[in-house]
N, C-alpha and C positions, 0 to 999 in steps of 0.2 A: 365974742362974735361967733355964731355957729358957722360951720363950714357950708359952702355952697354945694348943692346937690348937682350931680352930673345929669345930663339929659339922656335918659335911657335909650331913646330912639337913636341918638347920635352914637352912643357907645356900641350899639349893635351894628351900625352901618360903617364905621370907620375904624382903622387900625393905624397906630403911629409906628413908622418904621424906625430902625436904629439911627438912621441919619436925620431923623426929625420930620421927614415928609410924611404925608398922610395918604394911605391907600383908600380907595373907594371902590364901590361896585359899579356895574354897568346896567343901564336901563334896557328894557325890552329883551330880557333873556329868559323869561319864565316859560312861555309856551307860544304856540303857533309860529315857530321859527321857519316854517316852510315858505312863508311869504318873503323872507329876507334873502338877499343875495348871499352866496357862499363867502364872498369877500367881506361883507358886513359881519357875518357870524364869526369869521376868523378874527377880525379886528376886535370884536367884543371879548375874545378870550385873553387878550393881552392885558397885563396889569395896568390899572389906571391910577393916577395921582391927582390929588386935589390941587387946584390953582393956588399960587402964592397968596393971592388977594384974600382967599377964604380961610387960609390956615389958622389965622389968629382966632377967628370966631369959632371954628370947629374945636380947636384945642381948649378954648374956654368952656365949651359945652361938654367935652369929654372929661376934663379934670375937675 
């Protein structure tokens, strides 16, 4: 059987941490940030983690 190809879009968007959780990016960070509250912009700087429910599917796409 041939190996399954990874989904390149998922590989570019997610990183697996050492403890097995998956880091993800935040939406609405590219431009026109002046319309957002300072509180919202500050919260978007913090690291985000994928929900437990989605981890299995994303790991399948990455590997």
